[in-house]
N, C-alpha and C positions, 0 to 999 in steps of 0.2 A: 679180543676186545683192547682197546687202550689202556694205558695206566696212567695214574695222575700226575706224574711229572714227566711226562716222556716228551720228546722234542723231536724237530724234524728240518729237512731242508726242502727245497722246492721242488725237488723230486721222489720223496718218499713221504709215505702217510700221509697226515692232513696237510702237509706241504705241495703234494702231489694233486689235492682237489684244487688248488689254485690254477694250476694248470690246464684242470680240466673244465674249470669254469671259462677261464680264458680260450681253450678250445673250441667251447659251444659256442662265446661269441664270435670266434674267427670263424666256425662255419655259419654261422647265422649273417654274419658281414657279407661273406660271399655270395649270399643269396640274389636274385634279380630282385625278389619283392621283399628285402631283409626289413624288419623291423627296427633294427638298431644299427649303428654303424659304429665299430670301434677297430680303428685300425691300429691299435697298440696291441691288441690280441694275439693276432696272428706272430707278433714281432716277438711276443714274451715267450710262446710256444717253441718257437724255432730257436732260440736263444738258450733255452734249457738242454738244447743238446740231446732229445730224445728223438730217434727220427721216427719211433712209433707212433708218436702223437701230432705229427703234422698233419693238416688236413687232408693230403695226399695221401698218407699212410692210410688214415682213416676210411678214406673211399676204397683204397684196395682193399681193406680186410670186410667192408660189408658187400664189396661186389662178390668176394670170395666167399662169406658167409652171411648169405642172406638174414639168419636167424640173429645178427647182431644188430641190423638195420634199426630195429625197435629202439634198441638203448640208445643208439646212435642219435636217431631222430629225437629221442624223448630228453638227452641231453641238450642237443640244440636249442629245441623249441621252450625246454625250462627255461635258458640263461636266457632266451630272448623276450620272453614275458616276464621274467623276474627282472631282467635290466631295465626293460621298457617303464613297467611299473615305477622302479625305484625311482629311475631319471624323472619322472613327470611328478614325483613325491617330493623328489630334492628339490625341483622347480616350484613347485607350490610352497613349500616350507621358504625358500628364500624369498621368493616375492611377499608372502606374509611377515616377513620380520626377523628370520634366523638371519644372526649377522655372522656366524661361522660354524664350520662343519667338524664333525668327528667322526672318521670311517674306524671301525674297530674289527680287529683281524684282516686289515685291508686287503692282503694277498696281491694280486696282480688289478686290481680294481684301478680302472685309468679316469675315475671321474673328475679328478683333479685337472686333469687336462682336456676330458672331453667335453663337459659340460662349460655354458657359457655364465663364469661367475663374473659378480660385479669385480672391478679390479681390486687387490688387494684384500679379496675375502681369505680370512683363514682357514685353510683346510687342513687337518691334523691327520695323519696316518699312523695307526698302530698295529704294529705286528711284530714278529719276531727278528732278531737281527738280519739272520742268513736269508729271510725272504725279500726284507727291505734291500737289501745291499744287491742281492740279485736284480731286483726292480729297477733300484737306481742306475745300474750300470746299462741295462738295456734304456730304459728313459734318456740317459747322456748320449749314449751312442746315436740315438734318433732326433738328437738336440730339439728334444718336446719341450715346447713352450706352454707358458698358462698364464692367465690373467689373475688367478688365484695365488696367494701366499701359501704354498705348499710346505708342510713340515712333516717331516716323518719322525715317529716316536718309537724307537726300539725297546720293545717290552713285552714278555710273556704277559697275557691277561690272567693267568694265574698269581702274577707278583703284583707289586704296586704300580699298576700301570695308572691310576688317577694321578699319582704322585709324579709321574713321570710326566704325563701330560701338562700338567701345574706348570712343570719346571720349563716346559716348549713353550710355554705361553698361553696357554688355555684360559681364556676368561670364565667364571662363572656366574657374572652378573647379566648375562648378554642371551637371548634366546639362541639356541644351537639345533642345528639339525644333525642327529645321530643315525648312523648307518650300521647295523649288525647284521651284514647279508649273509647268508650261510653259515652261519656262527652258532646259533643257539641248538641244532643239531647235533652238535659235536660237544656240548657241554652236559656234565651232569646236573641232574635237577638241582640239586643245594648251589650249584656254580651257576647255573641261570637267576636264580633268584638273588644272589650275593652282587651279580652283574647289574641287574636291572635294578636294585637297590642303591648301588653305588651311584649309576646313571641319574636315578632320581631325586640324590642328594647335591647334583650340581646344575639342575635341569630348571631354570626360572619357566615361569608361565609363559606361553608362546613356544617352548621348545617343541621338536617333534621328533620321534622316534621310529626309523623304520626298520622291519626286521621279519624273517621268515621264522615260522614257528611251529614245530612238530605237534600234531594234535595227540599222539600216542607215541611211546617208546618204542624206538626202532629195533626190529629183529632181522638181523641178517640172514636167516635161514628162510624169513618170508617175505624178502625183497624180491620186486620184479625188474628192478634194473641190474642188468648184467655189467659188472665193473671191469671184468677180466680183459673184456677187448681193449681197456684203457692201463691195463697192467697194475690192477689194485685190487686186492680184496675188501668188500665193505665191512668185514668186520675188525680190519685194522684200522678203520676210520672212525670208530664211534666207541663211548664209553657203554656199559649197562646204566643207560642214563637216568632211569625211573621217570615215574608221571609229574610233570607238571604243567598245571594249565596256565599259561601265560598272559594268555589273554585276558581271563579272570582276573590273574593278580596285578596286572597293570589296571585295569578296571577300578581296581578297590586301592588303587595306592596313587590315586592323584592324577592319571591318564585318562582322555576319553578315546577309546579305539575302535577302528572299523578294519575288516579284512577282506580278502579276496582270496578263493583257491584259484592256483596257478591256470588249472583248467580254465575256467570261468574267463578268466583273462585270454587266455587264447582264444577262446570263443568269441568272446570282445574284441580282440584283434584281426578277426578274420582268420583265423586257422584254430579250428574245431580240432581236437584230439578225436583219432580213430577210435570207434567201438573195440574194447577189447584189449587195447595197448597199454602199456606200462604205467602210462596216465591213470588208468583204473585206479591203480595204489596210492600214488602220489595225491590224488584228488581228495581221498579218505586221509592223507597223513599231513597235509603240510598246507598252512595259510601265510599269506603276505600281510601282514598286520602294520597298519599306520597309526601312530599314539600321538594325541595333542596334549600336552601339558595345561592342567587346569591350572 
């Protein structure tokens, strides 16, 4: 299990999950019937210099060990469903009046460049310095352009990230769309609550919070997802986080929430999960929540 003040690079521990997210998006983007298109994802994966995580390498592993195929399919489909749903929710939020965006633990999220922002929209990305440095180097190499006003905020979310965000130009007086994709499952229960309390303190009416939340504490020994194919073990990614009823807490603290399981979303998007796959466990353990500030 992780410890309270651990750190990581883009290729280690939690940082490596950013590469796995990018890999999932890259694999999906290659499909002829792709649900999403993220041209940056494969560039991030290749720039990391880990040949075992390229799409071609993963395809070779699957061909050599069909038992790994379920985990690879799960990674790809999970990222496809989660990405598309969040993209849609962000578009809805900006259309309804959210005039800036904050992406917490932004990792290799390229929404500042992928999505059709109104010119000059402030988009703040908060993550550890090493992650943002790697990301910026890749984007600069691609000469990536965006209509948004993208600002990176190099800060650990266990430190005074709100102070750093304010110093970067964040405004508390306007509705904001907040993204916490793939973040809460890596935080202890008390840290989840502290994070949401902080967001609520600077989220005026009309703000939107988008996040995926665990329904129950993660137990590595019971995980159906085989992460070893991607060079990581599940127990090095998670704390013994405890139980936190995120959606109930939000509903009781000034937010109105709705949720979808990723399995339900895949079915809605025309790609239902196969019976008996790893998705059976995922459906029972993870929800995608959209919360509107009352």
